[in-house]
N, C-alpha and C positions, 0 to 999 in steps of 0.2 A: 214438577214434572211427574209423569206417571210411569210406573215400572211394572209393565203388564209382563205374563208368561211369555218368556222368549225375548225380553229386552235386552238381555245380555248376550244374545246370539249375535255375532257379527252381521249377519245378513239383515238383521232389523237396525243396524245403526248406521248412522252416516258417515260417510269417509272422514278420516280424521283430518282437522285443520290443525296445522302446528304453527305457532305464531314465534318468530325470532326476534330475540331482543339482543342484538350483539354489540350495541354502541355503548353500554355501560357507564351511564354519566356519573355514577358515584365512584367509580375507580380512575385512577389514572393510568395513562399507557404504560407506564413503568411497572405496574402491579402485574401486568399480563402481556409485554410488548409483542408476543408471537401471535396474538389474537386481536389486540384492540387496535383498529385502525385509526389513522391520524389524518393523512392526506385525504382531499376529496376524492381523488382515484382510488385509493385503497378503501374508503368508504363505500363508494359504490361497487367494487369488486366485492367487499363482504355481503352486499345484499345478493350479488349473483351467485355467491358461494353457497349462501343460505338456501336460496330458491332451488338451486341445483341439487342439494342435499335432501329436500322435501318439504321446507318452509314455505308456505304459500302467503302468509302475513308477516309483513316486516314492520316491526315497532321501532321507529324512527327518531333519533336524537342525532345532534350533530356537534361536531368537535371542530375547534379552531386549531392551526397548527401548532400552537403551545400545548396541545393536549386537552386544554380545558373544554367544558361543555360550551357550546356556543349559545349566545342569547341574540344573535342577529338572525332576523327571519330571512334577509337575503342568503343566508347560508342554507336555511331550511330549503328555499326555493331551489338553489342549485343542487342540493343532494336529491331531492323529490325529481328534479327534472333529469338528473343523471340515472337514478333507479328506474324511472319511468321509461328511459330510452333502452336500457340494458335489460331489463326484466318487465315488459309492459303489461302482462297479467297479473303481476305480483299485487297483492293489496297493499297499499301503503298505509299504514297507522301512525300518525305523528303522536308522539307522547305530549299530552297536554300540560307536563309539569314543566315545562321550560322556564327557567333552568334553574334547578334547585341547587347546583354546586355553588359551595362559598367561592366568592370573587377573590378573598384573600385568606390565608393560612388564619385560623381562629374565628373567621367571621362565621355568622349564622348561614346555616343552608336554608336560604329563602327563595320562594317561588316569585316569578315576575308580577308585576303590577296586574289589576284586572283588566285594564284597557289593552295592555300589550298582550295577555293572553287571548282576548277577543279578537286579536289581529291573525289568530290562526286560521279565522275563516276567510282571510284575505290571501292566504297562501296561493302563489301561482308557479308551478300548475298546482292545482287543489288536490289535496290527498284523498283517499279514499274514507279514511275515517280519522277522528281525532279522539283521543281518549278523554272521557269527562268524569272528574269525580264529583259525588254527590255527598254533601254535608261535612263541614268543616270538623276536622279530627287530627288527633295526634298523629304522626308518621315516623315514629321511632323505627327505621329500618333495620336498625341493629339489634333489636330486643331478642330475636331468634338465633343471633349468631353466636358460635363458640369462639372463644380466643384463637384457637386454631385456624378459623376462617380468615383471620387479618393477619395472620403474622407473615412479617416481610413485605407488607403491603402500604400504602399511604395511610390506609385507617389506623395503622399503629400510632400515627401522631395523636397525642391526647386531644388536640385542639381540633383537628379534622374529626375525629370519633365523636366528640362532644357536639359539633356542629350538626352531624346527621343525627344523633341521638336526641337532640331537641327540636328536631324539624317539625313543623306542622302543615297541615294542608288547608289552605284558604278555600273553600267551596260553599259559600253561604247561598241561601236561596236566591236571592235577587241576581247574583252573580251567574248561577247556573242556569237560571230560566233565560237570561239574556243571551248567554253563550250558546245555548241549545238552538235559539231561534236564529241567531247567526249562522252557525253552522248549518241549520236547515234551509235557509235562503240561499247559502252557497252550494247546496246539493251535496253536502259532506255529512257522513253518517256519523252520530253520536255513539261511542263505543265507551259503554258505562263501566267505571272501575267501581265495583261494589266491595266495600271493605267489611261488611257485616249485612245481616238481615234488614238492619234499619235502613242502610243505603239502598238496598232493593225496594224496601216500601217506599221510600221517597220518589224513586224513579217510578214505581206504579202510580203514585198518586200524580206525577208530573204527567203521565201519560192520560190518566183518567180526567185530568184538566185540559188536556189538549195541548200542552206545551210542547210535548214530542209527539210526533205521529210518524213512527216509522218501525222497522223492523227492531226487536229488542235483542241487541248484541252487548254481552256484559262478559267482565271477568269476575270472578271470585278471587279476591286477593287475600290470601292467608299467609301473611309474614307477621303477624302480631304487631306490637307497638301500638296499638290504637285501631288495628284492623283484626280481622279473625285469626285465632290460632289454627295451624295446619292440623286440624285432626277431624275424624270420620263423622263425630257428631255435628261440629259445625257445618261441614259441607253437607250432611244430609239434611240438616234443618234448611239451608238455603236452596238446596236443590227441590226440596218438598214445596217450597213456595214459589219457585220459578214455574211460569206457564210452559205449557208443551212446545210452543212456537219459539221459544227464546234459544238463542244460540249462545251457549255458556262454555266459557274457557277458563280452565283452573289455572292459578298463578300462586308460586310459593317463592321461598327463598332459600338459600345455600343447600344443606344436604336434604331439605325438605322438598325440593324440587322434584325429583325422580320419583320417590314414592307418591306424591299428590298426582303427578302426571300420570303415573300408572293406575291409580284410582280413576282418573279421568278417563283415560283410555277404554278400561274395562267397562266402564259406566255409559260410554257412548258420548262422553263430553268431549271438549276440545281441549288442547293443551299449549303452553307457553313454555320457552326455555331459552336460555342464552347466558353470556357473561355479566348482563346487567343483574340477573338473579342469583348467578352462582359462579364461581370460579374452579370448584374443585370436582375431583371424582369422588366416589362414595367412601373411600378409604382415607381421603386427604393426602395420598401418596404423590398426586401429580395434578396440575391444573388441566381442566378440560375445556377446550374452546366450544364456541357456539355452533360451528359446523358439527363437531363431534358430538354434541349433546343432540342435534337434531337427527344425526344418523342413529344414535342409540335408540331414540324413541320410534324412529322408522321401522327399526329391527323388532321392537318389542311389539309394536303395533301389529306387525305382521305374523308375530309368533300368536298374538291374540286372533288372528285372522281378519283383522280390521284393515281395509285399504286406505292409504294415504291419499288425501283429496288432491285433485289437480288444482291449478290455479282458477280453472273456469268452474270447476265444481265449487270451490270455496267462496267464489263470487255469488254463485247462485245460492248456496246454503246461507251466506251472510246477506243476501238481497241488496247488494251494493247498488247504490243509486235509486232504492226505492223509497217512497214516501206516501203516506196515505192521506187522503182528502178530510176524513172525519175521525172523530174520536171513536165511534162507534166500529169503524172499518179497522182501526187501528187495534182495537182490543180484540176483536174477532180474529184478525189474522194473527196475534200472537197466542192466541189460546186463554186469553182472560176471561173471566166473566164479565158480562155487560154492566155498565153502570146501573145502579138501582133506579128503577121505575117505580116512583111512589112509594108504596109499601113492600114492593117485593125486594128480596135481599140480593137478587141478581145470579141468574142462573144461565148455565149453558143449554140446558134441555129446553125444549118447545113446551108451551102450556099444554094441559091435558086436552083441551078442546081445540087445540090447533090443527 
């Protein structure tokens, strides 16, 4: 992405898209009973509350009545239908990690099988986006945690803690290619979860080979443990590589969420918050719910002078439902240099004799 003179002026930035992640699959309802919804009615209402607070993208997981993350696609269908009816313009983004909660105490936190994850392309009603992880990697979500972040929560159980500490993300090339193809056929946008510059480079190669031909919407996931560390050097390296047409959301965890989001707001990027990412205020004196986190970002963004995207604006920015016919069209629309033509390296500028 290019930062020209005036790029930090709010009038030269897109309205801010806020993604809400309120369903918090790694926590139990007892960890934050005031905020973590369990019944289907409460889960739908949580989406409405997030939307009314200013979030226009809902990162969706589902819980069973026992409080555990659901592995049943029928429950996903039920929640998607309920949210679609209650807030029809909100972008529904299904978390492709279903469901990494350990089934029993001490069990490993594992993702579902490849075949089951492919079935996300068959959800009905269909979501707008499904998150797609690229490249198998370690996903120790606890590496950036402080001991104070888990005090009094289910994570204090050593077996539960170790289950999440040892988690890995299965996202090998064959699976990713097939998953993207199925989502595209279903008209569902792939929302790429990029853990570092290597993930982004693999996404670019997938696009240059024509596996994915659509708007480049992605998260920079800065939570450590196999993913980027939340610091300005990694963010700058990632942003420098991203093409101008990309829609980039910054994502972090625990007390890193707010400062990383403030960087994103100032730079014209987009942000994500919610109890899935963080339970605490910045002094750890109280827990802060998803709606309160959204309201905080709305206030901060308005102090910067940057407006909050409406649902319609968020859909236009993310180009929900848009797919391209050719690789060349896809690269051009996203701001990539074209594929090499013979000995040419690939430049956006026209030839001197054109």
